[in-house]
N, CA, C and O atoms as a GROMACS GRO file, in nm:
protein
  316
    1UNK      N    1   0.831  -1.763  -0.812
    1UNK     CA    2   0.919  -1.648  -0.801
    1UNK      C    3   0.940  -1.616  -0.654
    1UNK      O    4   0.845  -1.612  -0.576
    2UNK      N    5   1.062  -1.594  -0.618
    2UNK     CA    6   1.096  -1.562  -0.479
    2UNK      C    7   1.152  -1.420  -0.474
    2UNK      O    8   1.241  -1.385  -0.552
    3UNK      N    9   1.100  -1.340  -0.384
    3UNK     CA   10   1.147  -1.203  -0.368
    3UNK      C   11   1.223  -1.192  -0.237
    3UNK      O   12   1.184  -1.252  -0.136
    4UNK      N   13   1.332  -1.114  -0.238
    4UNK     CA   14   1.402  -1.090  -0.112
    4UNK      C   15   1.339  -0.970  -0.041
    4UNK      O   16   1.248  -0.906  -0.094
    5UNK      N   17   1.387  -0.941   0.077
    5UNK     CA   18   1.328  -0.836   0.161
    5UNK      C   19   1.329  -0.699   0.093
    5UNK      O   20   1.230  -0.627   0.100
    6UNK      N   21   1.437  -0.663   0.028
    6UNK     CA   22   1.443  -0.531  -0.037
    6UNK      C   23   1.350  -0.525  -0.158
    6UNK      O   24   1.295  -0.419  -0.187
    7UNK      N   25   1.332  -0.637  -0.228
    7UNK     CA   26   1.239  -0.639  -0.341
    7UNK      C   27   1.095  -0.626  -0.292
    7UNK      O   28   1.012  -0.562  -0.357
    8UNK      N   29   1.064  -0.686  -0.178
    8UNK     CA   30   0.930  -0.676  -0.120
    8UNK      C   31   0.904  -0.530  -0.080
    8UNK      O   32   0.797  -0.477  -0.108
    9UNK      N   33   1.002  -0.466  -0.016
    9UNK     CA   34   0.986  -0.326   0.024
    9UNK      C   35   0.966  -0.238  -0.099
    9UNK      O   36   0.885  -0.145  -0.097
   10UNK      N   37   1.039  -0.266  -0.205
   10UNK     CA   38   1.026  -0.190  -0.330
   10UNK      C   39   0.886  -0.206  -0.388
   10UNK      O   40   0.826  -0.108  -0.434
   11UNK      N   41   0.834  -0.328  -0.388
   11UNK     CA   42   0.699  -0.353  -0.438
   11UNK      C   43   0.595  -0.282  -0.352
   11UNK      O   44   0.498  -0.227  -0.405
   12UNK      N   45   0.615  -0.281  -0.221
   12UNK     CA   46   0.522  -0.213  -0.130
   12UNK      C   47   0.517  -0.064  -0.164
   12UNK      O   48   0.409  -0.006  -0.173
   13UNK      N   49   0.633  -0.002  -0.183
   13UNK     CA   50   0.638   0.140  -0.217
   13UNK      C   51   0.568   0.167  -0.350
   13UNK      O   52   0.489   0.260  -0.361
   14UNK      N   53   0.599   0.085  -0.449
   14UNK     CA   54   0.542   0.101  -0.583
   14UNK      C   55   0.390   0.087  -0.582
   14UNK      O   56   0.318   0.170  -0.640
   15UNK      N   57   0.342  -0.016  -0.516
   15UNK     CA   58   0.198  -0.042  -0.513
   15UNK      C   59   0.125   0.060  -0.428
   15UNK      O   60   0.015   0.103  -0.464
   16UNK      N   61   0.184   0.101  -0.318
   16UNK     CA   62   0.122   0.202  -0.233
   16UNK      C   63   0.102   0.332  -0.310
   16UNK      O   64  -0.004   0.395  -0.300
   17UNK      N   65   0.201   0.372  -0.388
   17UNK     CA   66   0.189   0.494  -0.468
   17UNK      C   67   0.075   0.483  -0.568
   17UNK      O   68  -0.001   0.577  -0.586
   18UNK      N   69   0.063   0.369  -0.633
   18UNK     CA   70  -0.045   0.348  -0.731
   18UNK      C   71  -0.181   0.353  -0.664
   18UNK      O   72  -0.273   0.416  -0.714
   19UNK      N   73  -0.192   0.285  -0.550
   19UNK     CA   74  -0.321   0.278  -0.481
   19UNK      C   75  -0.362   0.414  -0.426
   19UNK      O   76  -0.479   0.451  -0.436
   20UNK      N   77  -0.267   0.488  -0.370
   20UNK     CA   78  -0.298   0.620  -0.314
   20UNK      C   79  -0.338   0.720  -0.422
   20UNK      O   80  -0.409   0.815  -0.393
   21UNK      N   81  -0.293   0.699  -0.543
   21UNK     CA   82  -0.321   0.791  -0.652
   21UNK      C   83  -0.457   0.766  -0.718
   21UNK      O   84  -0.501   0.846  -0.800
   22UNK      N   85  -0.522   0.656  -0.683
   22UNK     CA   86  -0.646   0.617  -0.750
   22UNK      C   87  -0.748   0.570  -0.647
   22UNK      O   88  -0.733   0.462  -0.589
   23UNK      N   89  -0.852   0.652  -0.624
   23UNK     CA   90  -0.953   0.618  -0.523
   23UNK      C   91  -1.026   0.487  -0.554
   23UNK      O   92  -1.060   0.412  -0.463
   24UNK      N   93  -1.050   0.459  -0.684
   24UNK     CA   94  -1.117   0.334  -0.721
   24UNK      C   95  -1.028   0.214  -0.687
   24UNK      O   96  -1.076   0.112  -0.639
   25UNK      N   97  -0.901   0.228  -0.713
   25UNK     CA   98  -0.806   0.122  -0.682
   25UNK      C   99  -0.796   0.102  -0.531
   25UNK      O  100  -0.784  -0.011  -0.483
   26UNK      N  101  -0.800   0.210  -0.456
   26UNK     CA  102  -0.798   0.202  -0.310
   26UNK      C  103  -0.920   0.125  -0.259
   26UNK      O  104  -0.909   0.041  -0.170
   27UNK      N  105  -1.035   0.154  -0.316
   27UNK     CA  106  -1.158   0.084  -0.276
   27UNK      C  107  -1.148  -0.065  -0.308
   27UNK      O  108  -1.188  -0.150  -0.228
   28UNK      N  109  -1.094  -0.097  -0.426
   28UNK     CA  110  -1.075  -0.238  -0.464
   28UNK      C  111  -0.979  -0.306  -0.367
   28UNK      O  112  -1.002  -0.419  -0.324
   29UNK      N  113  -0.870  -0.237  -0.334
   29UNK     CA  114  -0.771  -0.294  -0.242
   29UNK      C  115  -0.832  -0.320  -0.106
   29UNK      O  116  -0.806  -0.424  -0.045
   30UNK      N  117  -0.913  -0.228  -0.057
   30UNK     CA  118  -0.977  -0.248   0.073
   30UNK      C  119  -1.073  -0.366   0.070
   30UNK      O  120  -1.085  -0.439   0.169
   31UNK      N  121  -1.142  -0.385  -0.042
   31UNK     CA  122  -1.239  -0.494  -0.053
   31UNK      C  123  -1.172  -0.629  -0.078
   31UNK      O  124  -1.209  -0.730  -0.018
   32UNK      N  125  -1.074  -0.630  -0.167
   32UNK     CA  126  -1.006  -0.755  -0.205
   32UNK      C  127  -0.857  -0.731  -0.223
   32UNK      O  128  -0.809  -0.721  -0.336
   33UNK      N  129  -0.783  -0.721  -0.114
   33UNK     CA  130  -0.642  -0.685  -0.124
   33UNK      C  131  -0.556  -0.782  -0.205
   33UNK      O  132  -0.475  -0.740  -0.287
   34UNK      N  133  -0.573  -0.910  -0.184
   34UNK     CA  134  -0.490  -1.008  -0.254
   34UNK      C  135  -0.518  -1.005  -0.404
   34UNK      O  136  -0.425  -1.000  -0.485
   35UNK      N  137  -0.643  -1.007  -0.440
   35UNK     CA  138  -0.682  -1.005  -0.582
   35UNK      C  139  -0.633  -0.877  -0.650
   35UNK      O  140  -0.584  -0.881  -0.763
   36UNK      N  141  -0.646  -0.765  -0.581
   36UNK     CA  142  -0.602  -0.637  -0.636
   36UNK      C  143  -0.451  -0.636  -0.657
   36UNK      O  144  -0.403  -0.592  -0.762
   37UNK      N  145  -0.376  -0.685  -0.559
   37UNK     CA  146  -0.231  -0.690  -0.572
   37UNK      C  147  -0.188  -0.780  -0.686
   37UNK      O  148  -0.100  -0.744  -0.764
   38UNK      N  149  -0.250  -0.895  -0.696
   38UNK     CA  150  -0.214  -0.987  -0.804
   38UNK      C  151  -0.239  -0.924  -0.941
   38UNK      O  152  -0.160  -0.943  -1.033
   39UNK      N  153  -0.348  -0.849  -0.953
   39UNK     CA  154  -0.374  -0.784  -1.082
   39UNK      C  155  -0.275  -0.671  -1.108
   39UNK      O  156  -0.236  -0.650  -1.223
   40UNK      N  157  -0.235  -0.599  -1.004
   40UNK     CA  158  -0.137  -0.491  -1.021
   40UNK      C  159   0.002  -0.546  -1.055
   40UNK      O  160   0.073  -0.489  -1.138
   41UNK      N  161   0.039  -0.654  -0.990
   41UNK     CA  162   0.171  -0.712  -1.012
   41UNK      C  163   0.181  -0.785  -1.146
   41UNK      O  164   0.286  -0.788  -1.209
   42UNK      N  165   0.070  -0.845  -1.188
   42UNK     CA  166   0.069  -0.918  -1.313
   42UNK      C  167   0.143  -1.052  -1.305
   42UNK      O  168   0.168  -1.115  -1.408
   43UNK      N  169   0.176  -1.094  -1.185
   43UNK     CA  170   0.243  -1.223  -1.166
   43UNK      C  171   0.181  -1.292  -1.046
   43UNK      O  172   0.125  -1.229  -0.957
   44UNK      N  173   0.194  -1.422  -1.045
   44UNK     CA  174   0.142  -1.500  -0.933
   44UNK      C  175   0.256  -1.526  -0.835
   44UNK      O  176   0.355  -1.591  -0.869
   45UNK      N  177   0.240  -1.476  -0.716
   45UNK     CA  178   0.341  -1.494  -0.613
   45UNK      C  179   0.290  -1.591  -0.507
   45UNK      O  180   0.169  -1.609  -0.493
   46UNK      N  181   0.380  -1.654  -0.435
   46UNK     CA  182   0.338  -1.741  -0.324
   46UNK      C  183   0.257  -1.661  -0.221
   46UNK      O  184   0.278  -1.542  -0.201
   47UNK      N  185   0.165  -1.731  -0.157
   47UNK     CA  186   0.076  -1.666  -0.060
   47UNK      C  187   0.151  -1.590   0.048
   47UNK      O  188   0.108  -1.481   0.088
   48UNK      N  189   0.263  -1.644   0.097
   48UNK     CA  190   0.336  -1.577   0.204
   48UNK      C  191   0.394  -1.443   0.157
   48UNK      O  192   0.399  -1.348   0.235
   49UNK      N  193   0.436  -1.434   0.033
   49UNK     CA  194   0.488  -1.309  -0.021
   49UNK      C  195   0.374  -1.209  -0.042
   49UNK      O  196   0.387  -1.092  -0.006
   50UNK      N  197   0.264  -1.255  -0.098
   50UNK     CA  198   0.148  -1.167  -0.120
   50UNK      C  199   0.101  -1.110   0.014
   50UNK      O  200   0.072  -0.991   0.023
   51UNK      N  201   0.092  -1.193   0.116
   51UNK     CA  202   0.046  -1.147   0.246
   51UNK      C  203   0.141  -1.042   0.305
   51UNK      O  204   0.095  -0.946   0.366
   52UNK      N  205   0.271  -1.060   0.287
   52UNK     CA  206   0.368  -0.960   0.335
   52UNK      C  207   0.346  -0.827   0.263
   52UNK      O  208   0.349  -0.721   0.325
   53UNK      N  209   0.324  -0.834   0.134
   53UNK     CA  210   0.303  -0.712   0.056
   53UNK      C  211   0.171  -0.646   0.096
   53UNK      O  212   0.166  -0.524   0.114
   54UNK      N  213   0.065  -0.725   0.111
   54UNK     CA  214  -0.065  -0.670   0.155
   54UNK      C  215  -0.049  -0.600   0.290
   54UNK      O  216  -0.095  -0.487   0.306
   55UNK      N  217   0.014  -0.667   0.385
   55UNK     CA  218   0.033  -0.608   0.517
   55UNK      C  219   0.116  -0.480   0.511
   55UNK      O  220   0.086  -0.382   0.579
   56UNK      N  221   0.219  -0.482   0.429
   56UNK     CA  222   0.305  -0.364   0.414
   56UNK      C  223   0.232  -0.246   0.352
   56UNK      O  224   0.246  -0.133   0.397
   57UNK      N  225   0.152  -0.273   0.249
   57UNK     CA  226   0.076  -0.167   0.183
   57UNK      C  227  -0.028  -0.110   0.278
   57UNK      O  228  -0.043   0.012   0.288
   58UNK      N  229  -0.099  -0.197   0.349
   58UNK     CA  230  -0.199  -0.150   0.447
   58UNK      C  231  -0.133  -0.061   0.552
   58UNK      O  232  -0.185   0.045   0.585
   59UNK      N  233  -0.020  -0.104   0.604
   59UNK     CA  234   0.050  -0.027   0.706
   59UNK      C  235   0.096   0.107   0.651
   59UNK      O  236   0.082   0.210   0.717
   60UNK      N  237   0.151   0.107   0.531
   60UNK     CA  238   0.202   0.230   0.471
   60UNK      C  239   0.088   0.328   0.444
   60UNK      O  240   0.102   0.448   0.471
   61UNK      N  241  -0.023   0.280   0.393
   61UNK     CA  242  -0.138   0.367   0.367
   61UNK      C  243  -0.187   0.428   0.498
   61UNK      O  244  -0.217   0.547   0.504
   62UNK      N  245  -0.195   0.347   0.603
   62UNK     CA  246  -0.241   0.395   0.734
   62UNK      C  247  -0.145   0.500   0.790
   62UNK      O  248  -0.189   0.605   0.838
   63UNK      N  249  -0.015   0.473   0.784
   63UNK     CA  250   0.084   0.567   0.836
   63UNK      C  251   0.083   0.697   0.756
   63UNK      O  252   0.088   0.806   0.814
   64UNK      N  253   0.076   0.686   0.624
   64UNK     CA  254   0.074   0.806   0.540
   64UNK      C  255  -0.049   0.891   0.565
   64UNK      O  256  -0.041   1.014   0.568
   65UNK      N  257  -0.164   0.827   0.584
   65UNK     CA  258  -0.287   0.902   0.613
   65UNK      C  259  -0.279   0.970   0.749
   65UNK      O  260  -0.321   1.085   0.764
   66UNK      N  261  -0.225   0.899   0.847
   66UNK     CA  262  -0.210   0.957   0.981
   66UNK      C  263  -0.116   1.077   0.975
   66UNK      O  264  -0.141   1.179   1.038
   67UNK      N  265  -0.009   1.064   0.900
   67UNK     CA  266   0.087   1.173   0.885
   67UNK      C  267   0.023   1.294   0.818
   67UNK      O  268   0.042   1.408   0.861
   68UNK      N  269  -0.055   1.269   0.713
   68UNK     CA  270  -0.125   1.378   0.644
   68UNK      C  271  -0.221   1.448   0.739
   68UNK      O  272  -0.232   1.571   0.739
   69UNK      N  273  -0.292   1.368   0.820
   69UNK     CA  274  -0.387   1.424   0.916
   69UNK      C  275  -0.315   1.511   1.018
   69UNK      O  276  -0.359   1.622   1.049
   70UNK      N  277  -0.205   1.460   1.072
   70UNK     CA  278  -0.130   1.536   1.172
   70UNK      C  279  -0.072   1.664   1.112
   70UNK      O  280  -0.071   1.768   1.177
   71UNK      N  281  -0.024   1.657   0.989
   71UNK     CA  282   0.028   1.776   0.923
   71UNK      C  283  -0.082   1.880   0.904
   71UNK      O  284  -0.059   2.000   0.920
   72UNK      N  285  -0.202   1.833   0.870
   72UNK     CA  286  -0.316   1.924   0.855
   72UNK      C  287  -0.354   1.989   0.986
   72UNK      O  288  -0.386   2.108   0.989
   73UNK      N  289  -0.350   1.912   1.093
   73UNK     CA  290  -0.381   1.967   1.224
   73UNK      C  291  -0.274   2.067   1.267
   73UNK      O  292  -0.304   2.170   1.327
   74UNK      N  293  -0.150   2.037   1.236
   74UNK     CA  294  -0.041   2.127   1.272
   74UNK      C  295  -0.054   2.262   1.205
   74UNK      O  296  -0.023   2.365   1.264
   75UNK      N  297  -0.100   2.262   1.081
   75UNK     CA  298  -0.116   2.388   1.010
   75UNK      C  299  -0.231   2.470   1.070
   75UNK      O  300  -0.230   2.593   1.060
   76UNK      N  301  -0.328   2.407   1.132
   76UNK     CA  302  -0.437   2.479   1.197
   76UNK      C  303  -0.385   2.560   1.316
   76UNK      O  304  -0.431   2.671   1.341
   77UNK      N  305  -0.288   2.504   1.388
   77UNK     CA  306  -0.236   2.570   1.507
   77UNK      C  307  -0.133   2.677   1.477
   77UNK      O  308  -0.100   2.758   1.564
   78UNK      N  309  -0.082   2.678   1.354
   78UNK     CA  310   0.018   2.778   1.316
   78UNK      C  311  -0.044   2.914   1.284
   78UNK      O  312   0.026   3.015   1.277
   79UNK      N  313  -0.174   2.915   1.265
   79UNK     CA  314  -0.242   3.040   1.227
   79UNK      C  315  -0.265   3.129   1.345
   79UNK      O  316  -0.321   3.238   1.331
   0.00000   0.00000   0.00000
Protein backbone atom coordinates (compact mmCIF):
# COMPACT_ATOMS: atom_id res chain seq x y z
CA UNK A 1 0.00 0.00 0.00
CA UNK A 2 1.33 3.40 -0.94
CA UNK A 3 0.21 6.57 0.83
CA UNK A 4 0.58 10.06 -0.54
CA UNK A 5 1.72 13.04 1.54
CA UNK A 6 -1.77 14.18 2.54
CA UNK A 7 -2.74 10.63 3.57
CA UNK A 8 0.39 10.40 5.72
CA UNK A 9 -0.46 13.73 7.40
CA UNK A 10 -4.01 12.50 8.00
CA UNK A 11 -2.71 9.29 9.60
CA UNK A 12 -0.32 11.31 11.79
CA UNK A 13 -3.20 13.46 13.06
CA UNK A 14 -5.43 10.44 13.66
CA UNK A 15 -2.78 8.42 15.49
CA UNK A 16 -1.53 11.36 17.52
CA UNK A 17 -5.05 11.97 18.83
CA UNK A 18 -5.41 8.31 19.84
CA UNK A 19 -2.01 8.21 21.54
CA UNK A 20 -2.51 11.49 23.41
CA UNK A 21 -5.86 10.28 24.73
CA UNK A 22 -4.44 7.08 26.24
CA UNK A 23 -1.45 7.12 28.62
CA UNK A 24 -0.90 3.36 28.21
CA UNK A 25 -0.82 3.73 24.45
CA UNK A 26 1.62 6.64 24.79
CA UNK A 27 3.92 4.47 26.90
CA UNK A 28 3.73 1.67 24.32
CA UNK A 29 4.47 4.14 21.52
CA UNK A 30 7.51 5.49 23.36
CA UNK A 31 8.82 1.96 23.95
CA UNK A 32 7.99 0.45 20.55
CA UNK A 33 6.79 3.08 18.08
CA UNK A 34 6.77 0.96 14.93
CA UNK A 35 5.01 -2.01 16.54
CA UNK A 36 2.46 0.29 18.18
CA UNK A 37 1.70 2.08 14.91
CA UNK A 38 1.32 -1.16 13.01
CA UNK A 39 -1.17 -2.42 15.57
CA UNK A 40 -3.11 0.87 15.49
CA UNK A 41 -3.21 0.98 11.70
CA UNK A 42 -4.09 -2.68 11.31
CA UNK A 43 -2.16 -2.82 8.04
CA UNK A 44 1.41 -3.51 7.08
CA UNK A 45 3.04 -0.51 5.47
CA UNK A 46 6.49 -0.20 3.91
CA UNK A 47 9.21 0.75 6.38
CA UNK A 48 9.75 4.18 4.81
CA UNK A 49 6.07 5.09 5.31
CA UNK A 50 5.99 3.77 8.88
CA UNK A 51 9.13 5.77 9.73
CA UNK A 52 7.58 8.96 8.32
CA UNK A 53 4.47 8.41 10.42
CA UNK A 54 6.52 7.61 13.55
CA UNK A 55 8.60 10.76 13.08
CA UNK A 56 5.49 12.85 12.45
CA UNK A 57 3.67 11.54 15.52
CA UNK A 58 6.74 12.06 17.73
CA UNK A 59 7.11 15.62 16.46
CA UNK A 60 3.42 16.40 16.90
CA UNK A 61 3.32 15.02 20.44
CA UNK A 62 6.42 17.07 21.34
CA UNK A 63 5.04 20.27 19.80
CA UNK A 64 1.62 19.80 21.42
CA UNK A 65 3.17 19.20 24.85
CA UNK A 66 5.42 22.25 24.49
CA UNK A 67 2.41 24.34 23.49
CA UNK A 68 0.41 23.08 26.47
CA UNK A 69 3.33 23.90 28.77
CA UNK A 70 3.70 27.40 27.36
CA UNK A 71 -0.04 28.02 27.65
CA UNK A 72 0.11 26.92 31.28
CA UNK A 73 3.00 29.23 31.98
CA UNK A 74 1.19 32.09 30.26
CA UNK A 75 -1.80 31.69 32.52
CA UNK A 76 0.49 31.97 35.57
CA UNK A 77 1.61 35.43 34.47
CA UNK A 78 -1.92 36.66 33.78
CA UNK A 79 -2.84 36.51 37.47
